[in-house]
MDAnalysis code that builds the backbone (N, CA, C; Angstrom):
import MDAnalysis as mda
import numpy as np

u = mda.Universe.empty(345, n_residues=115, atom_resindex=np.repeat(np.arange(115), 3), trajectory=True)
u.add_TopologyAttr("name", ["N", "CA", "C"] * 115)
u.add_TopologyAttr("resid", np.arange(1, 116))
u.add_TopologyAttr("resname", ["MET", "ALA", "GLU", "VAL", "TYR", "ASN", "PHE", "LYS", "ASP", "TYR", "GLN", "LYS", "LYS", "LYS", "LYS", "LYS", "ARG", "SER", "PHE", "GLN", "ASP", "GLU", "ARG", "THR", "THR", "VAL", "ALA", "ILE", "TYR", "LYS", "SER", "VAL", "VAL", "HIS", "TYR", "VAL", "HIS", "MET", "TYR", "ILE", "GLU", "PRO", "GLN", "TYR", "GLU", "GLU", "PRO", "PHE", "GLU", "HIS", "LEU", "THR", "THR", "ASN", "ILE", "CYS", "VAL", "PRO", "GLU", "LEU", "TYR", "LYS", "TYR", "ASN", "LYS", "GLY", "LYS", "PHE", "LEU", "GLU", "THR", "PHE", "ALA", "SER", "LEU", "LEU", "ALA", "TYR", "TRP", "ASN", "ILE", "GLU", "PRO", "HIS", "PRO", "GLU", "SER", "ASP", "ILE", "PRO", "ARG", "GLY", "GLU", "GLU", "PHE", "ASN", "TYR", "PHE", "PRO", "THR", "ILE", "GLY", "HIS", "LEU", "CYS", "VAL", "TYR", "ILE", "GLU", "LYS", "ARG", "VAL", "LYS", "GLY", "LEU"])
u.atoms.positions = np.array([
    [-44.091, -11.591, 12.091],
    [-44.243, -10.455, 11.214],
    [-42.955, -10.192, 10.443],
    [-43.096, -9.622, 9.318],
    [-41.947, -9.298, 8.475],
    [-41.319, -7.980, 8.919],
    [-40.009, -7.901, 8.752],
    [-39.302, -6.673, 9.082],
    [-39.339, -5.740, 7.887],
    [-39.489, -4.441, 8.154],
    [-39.516, -3.441, 7.096],
    [-38.143, -2.765, 7.060],
    [-37.551, -2.718, 5.877],
    [-36.229, -2.113, 5.713],
    [-36.371, -0.751, 5.070],
    [-35.586, 0.178, 5.545],
    [-35.522, 1.498, 4.937],
    [-34.320, 1.487, 3.984],
    [-34.593, 1.384, 2.699],
    [-33.529, 1.251, 1.720],
    [-32.693, 2.521, 1.580],
    [-33.260, 3.679, 1.881],
    [-32.482, 4.919, 1.814],
    [-31.376, 4.912, 2.872],
    [-31.681, 4.429, 4.068],
    [-30.653, 4.320, 5.105],
    [-29.577, 3.326, 4.700],
    [-29.989, 2.238, 4.096],
    [-29.038, 1.219, 3.637],
    [-28.097, 1.811, 2.584],
    [-28.639, 2.582, 1.641],
    [-27.815, 3.191, 0.602],
    [-26.841, 4.210, 1.190],
    [-27.284, 4.988, 2.183],
    [-26.405, 5.965, 2.820],
    [-25.233, 5.268, 3.492],
    [-25.510, 4.167, 4.200],
    [-24.447, 3.432, 4.873],
    [-23.469, 2.852, 3.861],
    [-23.990, 2.349, 2.757],
    [-23.141, 1.756, 1.730],
    [-22.237, 2.818, 1.101],
    [-22.797, 3.997, 0.812],
    [-21.999, 5.072, 0.226],
    [-20.927, 5.540, 1.205],
    [-21.286, 5.655, 2.468],
    [-20.331, 6.095, 3.481],
    [-19.182, 5.098, 3.601],
    [-19.475, 3.824, 3.600],
    [-18.460, 2.778, 3.698],
    [-17.526, 2.811, 2.496],
    [-18.064, 2.946, 1.283],
    [-17.213, 2.949, 0.093],
    [-16.357, 4.212, 0.034],
    [-16.883, 5.345, 0.511],
    [-16.104, 6.582, 0.536],
    [-14.907, 6.430, 1.466],
    [-15.121, 5.822, 2.610],
    [-14.042, 5.602, 3.571],
    [-12.960, 4.706, 2.972],
    [-13.351, 3.669, 2.240],
    [-12.390, 2.763, 1.619],
    [-11.528, 3.493, 0.596],
    [-12.133, 4.394, -0.181],
    [-11.386, 5.131, -1.188],
    [-10.354, 6.043, -0.530],
    [-10.723, 6.649, 0.583],
    [-9.787, 7.532, 1.282],
    [-8.608, 6.737, 1.832],
    [-8.858, 5.555, 2.336],
    [-7.785, 4.714, 2.860],
    [-6.852, 4.303, 1.733],
    [-7.395, 3.928, 0.604],
    [-6.586, 3.514, -0.542],
    [-5.680, 4.656, -0.999],
    [-6.213, 5.843, -1.080],
    [-5.422, 7.000, -1.507],
    [-4.347, 7.314, -0.472],
    [-4.687, 7.236, 0.806],
    [-3.706, 7.502, 1.859],
    [-2.572, 6.482, 1.817],
    [-2.897, 5.238, 1.538],
    [-1.865, 4.199, 1.434],
    [-0.959, 4.486, 0.248],
    [-1.539, 4.819, -0.896],
    [-0.740, 5.132, -2.083],
    [0.197, 6.310, -1.803],
    [-0.328, 7.368, -1.187],
    [0.497, 8.545, -0.906],
    [1.632, 8.211, 0.057],
    [1.341, 7.389, 1.053],
    [2.393, 7.034, 2.001],
    [3.460, 6.170, 1.335],
    [3.050, 5.255, 0.469],
    [4.015, 4.406, -0.241],
    [4.909, 5.272, -1.115],
    [4.321, 6.184, -1.855],
    [5.111, 7.067, -2.718],
    [6.068, 7.911, -1.871],
    [5.584, 8.419, -0.754],
    [6.419, 9.244, 0.119],
    [7.631, 8.454, 0.625],
    [7.395, 7.259, 1.153],
    [8.495, 6.472, 1.710],
    [9.422, 5.924, 0.624],
    [8.875, 5.539, -0.502],
    [9.733, 5.094, -1.606],
    [10.653, 6.231, -2.003],
    [10.095, 7.408, -2.084],
    [10.872, 8.571, -2.494],
    [11.961, 8.917, -1.473],
    [11.703, 8.671, -0.206],
    [12.703, 8.949, 0.825],
    [13.923, 8.042, 0.695],
    [13.720, 6.806, 0.236],
    [14.803, 5.822, 0.259],
    [15.493, 5.593, -1.087],
    [14.920, 6.062, -2.174],
    [15.599, 5.870, -3.471],
    [16.436, 7.103, -3.783],
    [17.360, 6.925, -4.682],
    [18.145, 8.055, -5.147],
    [17.290, 8.855, -6.124],
    [17.353, 10.178, -6.059],
    [16.556, 10.983, -7.000],
    [16.948, 10.677, -8.448],
    [15.928, 10.476, -9.263],
    [16.199, 10.121, -10.654],
    [15.667, 11.150, -11.640],
    [14.734, 11.984, -11.187],
    [14.154, 12.971, -12.087],
    [13.636, 14.145, -11.285],
    [13.305, 15.230, -11.979],
    [12.942, 16.475, -11.314],
    [11.579, 16.423, -10.624],
    [10.589, 15.850, -11.223],
    [9.233, 15.803, -10.684],
    [8.874, 14.361, -10.325],
    [9.428, 13.810, -9.259],
    [9.260, 12.379, -8.978],
    [7.833, 11.960, -8.659],
    [7.050, 12.812, -8.015],
    [5.700, 12.407, -7.644],
    [4.796, 12.233, -8.857],
    [5.127, 12.868, -9.967],
    [4.327, 12.725, -11.173],
    [4.598, 11.390, -11.858],
    [5.720, 10.769, -11.577],
    [6.119, 9.573, -12.308],
    [5.951, 8.278, -11.532],
    [5.746, 8.349, -10.230],
    [5.605, 7.127, -9.443],
    [4.153, 6.666, -9.448],
    [3.834, 5.797, -10.394],
    [2.490, 5.235, -10.489],
    [2.522, 3.817, -9.931],
    [1.368, 3.200, -9.877],
    [1.290, 1.841, -9.334],
    [1.935, 0.813, -10.256],
    [2.230, 1.174, -11.487],
    [2.833, 0.229, -12.435],
    [4.357, 0.291, -12.469],
    [4.969, 1.143, -11.675],
    [6.421, 1.278, -11.666],
    [7.057, 0.000, -11.116],
    [8.093, -0.459, -11.765],
    [8.799, -1.684, -11.382],
    [9.685, -1.401, -10.155],
    [9.387, -2.069, -9.055],
    [10.101, -1.840, -7.800],
    [11.586, -2.222, -7.895],
    [11.945, -3.392, -8.425],
    [13.375, -3.730, -8.501],
    [14.191, -2.701, -9.284],
    [13.656, -2.224, -10.387],
    [14.368, -1.228, -11.185],
    [14.447, 0.108, -10.447],
    [13.393, 0.454, -9.736],
    [13.348, 1.703, -8.982],
    [14.431, 1.722, -7.909],
    [14.633, 0.581, -7.254],
    [15.648, 0.465, -6.210],
    [16.993, -0.009, -6.747],
    [17.094, -0.133, -8.056],
    [18.320, -0.614, -8.705],
    [18.764, -1.943, -8.101],
    [17.781, -2.804, -7.837],
    [17.963, -4.159, -7.301],
    [18.686, -4.176, -5.944],
    [18.559, -3.085, -5.183],
    [19.147, -2.994, -3.845],
    [18.080, -3.408, -2.826],
    [18.111, -4.662, -2.401],
    [17.100, -5.183, -1.477],
    [17.179, -4.521, -0.108],
    [18.353, -4.111, 0.297],
    [18.513, -3.447, 1.591],
    [17.711, -2.162, 1.671],
    [17.800, -1.339, 0.635],
    [17.031, -0.080, 0.592],
    [15.534, -0.371, 0.574],
    [15.137, -1.392, -0.187],
    [13.714, -1.733, -0.241],
    [13.219, -2.188, 1.124],
    [14.000, -3.016, 1.810],
    [13.585, -3.511, 3.124],
    [13.500, -2.381, 4.148],
    [14.362, -1.366, 4.015],
    [14.261, -0.188, 4.881],
    [12.951, 0.544, 4.631],
    [12.601, 0.709, 3.365],
    [11.339, 1.358, 3.010],
    [10.164, 0.554, 3.544],
    [10.216, -0.751, 3.349],
    [9.138, -1.637, 3.777],
    [8.949, -1.573, 5.293],
    [10.047, -1.595, 6.038],
    [9.971, -1.508, 7.505],
    [9.382, -0.171, 7.944],
    [9.750, 0.894, 7.273],
    [9.207, 2.216, 7.600],
    [7.714, 2.287, 7.331],
    [7.283, 1.691, 6.230],
    [5.851, 1.673, 5.910],
    [5.066, 0.863, 6.934],
    [5.605, -0.264, 7.340],
    [4.928, -1.076, 8.356],
    [4.823, -0.303, 9.669],
    [5.874, 0.415, 10.034],
    [5.841, 1.211, 11.262],
    [4.840, 2.357, 11.139],
    [4.809, 3.007, 9.979],
    [3.884, 4.126, 9.763],
    [2.429, 3.678, 9.914],
    [2.101, 2.518, 9.378],
    [0.725, 2.014, 9.420],
    [0.462, 1.135, 10.645],
    [1.402, 1.065, 11.565],
    [1.262, 0.251, 12.783],
    [0.913, -1.200, 12.467],
    [1.621, -1.747, 11.501],
    [1.427, -3.135, 11.100],
    [2.552, -3.950, 11.715],
    [2.188, -5.060, 12.308],
    [3.203, -5.953, 12.864],
    [4.039, -6.506, 11.719],
    [5.332, -6.703, 11.945],
    [6.169, -7.290, 10.886],
    [5.590, -8.622, 10.410],
    [5.719, -8.846, 9.122],
    [5.132, -10.036, 8.508],
    [5.766, -11.309, 9.043],
    [4.983, -12.360, 9.176],
    [5.571, -13.646, 9.560],
    [6.504, -14.147, 8.458],
    [7.459, -14.955, 8.824],
    [8.439, -15.453, 7.855],
    [7.780, -16.157, 6.669],
    [6.664, -16.838, 6.912],
    [6.022, -17.582, 5.826],
    [5.263, -16.669, 4.863],
    [5.011, -15.429, 5.274],
    [4.242, -14.495, 4.451],
    [5.001, -14.101, 3.183],
    [6.227, -13.632, 3.364],
    [7.074, -13.229, 2.240],
    [8.393, -13.982, 2.372],
    [8.681, -14.869, 1.449],
    [9.930, -15.641, 1.547],
    [11.159, -14.733, 1.532],
    [12.094, -15.014, 2.397],
    [13.322, -14.219, 2.502],
    [14.088, -14.274, 1.180],
    [14.481, -13.119, 0.713],
    [15.213, -13.027, -0.546],
    [14.312, -12.944, -1.766],
    [13.007, -13.084, -1.585],
    [12.057, -13.056, -2.699],
    [11.200, -11.785, -2.686],
    [11.662, -10.750, -2.017],
    [10.863, -9.536, -1.867],
    [10.513, -8.896, -3.209],
    [11.491, -8.859, -4.112],
    [11.226, -8.245, -5.416],
    [10.268, -9.086, -6.253],
    [10.250, -10.387, -6.053],
    [9.288, -11.230, -6.761],
    [7.890, -11.050, -6.172],
    [7.819, -10.827, -4.881],
    [6.535, -10.658, -4.189],
    [5.947, -9.269, -4.443],
    [6.817, -8.262, -4.591],
    [6.387, -6.886, -4.854],
    [7.017, -6.377, -6.149],
    [6.550, -6.863, -7.298],
    [7.161, -6.421, -8.554],
    [6.841, -4.969, -8.913],
    [5.718, -4.436, -8.396],
    [5.346, -3.048, -8.695],
    [4.931, -2.337, -7.414],
    [4.843, -1.028, -7.495],
    [4.377, -0.240, -6.347],
    [2.929, -0.616, -6.021],
    [2.149, -0.954, -7.022],
    [0.760, -1.366, -6.803],
    [0.664, -2.607, -5.915],
    [1.560, -3.555, -6.107],
    [1.558, -4.759, -5.272],
    [1.854, -4.409, -3.814],
    [2.752, -3.469, -3.612],
    [3.082, -3.027, -2.257],
    [1.877, -2.336, -1.617],
    [1.183, -1.510, -2.383],
    [-0.019, -0.826, -1.880],
    [-1.109, -1.832, -1.501],
    [-1.323, -2.821, -2.332],
    [-2.354, -3.832, -2.068],
    [-2.012, -4.623, -0.803],
    [-0.744, -4.974, -0.634],
    [-0.321, -5.708, 0.552],
    [-0.616, -4.896, 1.818],
    [-0.247, -3.631, 1.800],
    [-0.475, -2.777, 2.970],
    [-1.967, -2.594, 3.205],
    [-2.735, -2.406, 2.135],
    [-4.183, -2.231, 2.285],
    [-4.827, -3.462, 2.919],
    [-4.413, -4.646, 2.499],
    [-4.956, -5.874, 3.088],
    [-4.606, -5.969, 4.562],
    [-3.374, -5.624, 4.908],
    [-2.946, -5.698, 6.304],
    [-3.652, -4.651, 7.158],
    [-3.867, -3.436, 6.613],
    [-4.540, -2.378, 7.362],
    [-6.006, -2.745, 7.592],
    [-6.658, -3.256, 6.575],
    [-8.063, -3.622, 6.716],
    [-8.248, -4.847, 7.608],
    [-7.202, -5.648, 7.733],
    [-7.257, -6.822, 8.586],
    [-7.129, -6.492, 10.064],
    [-6.700, -5.269, 10.372],
    [-6.521, -4.873, 11.780],
    [-7.835, -4.620, 12.471],
])
């Protein structure tokens, strides 16, 4: 016999799943902005209005890899992500791997969803 599917239940589950994903994405963005802001020198009066996903990370950190790595380690600890394997991000190439805040958000989102 054929199975009968209730499409309304399927749609509810799909909407619930996509809503959860959007909340995670926003939470990741907010945490990235928060931690970036903790480790950079203040540059303007309303910093949260200006930190978008297109902001250039090397310029934001004034090419200081040490400050960026501190931020990155804090974000990994906040999201309970194990430190990346050496082959994941080549040493010394962090700014090439994360040219914008958006790239950093996507990396964390992939790692969080992989848990």
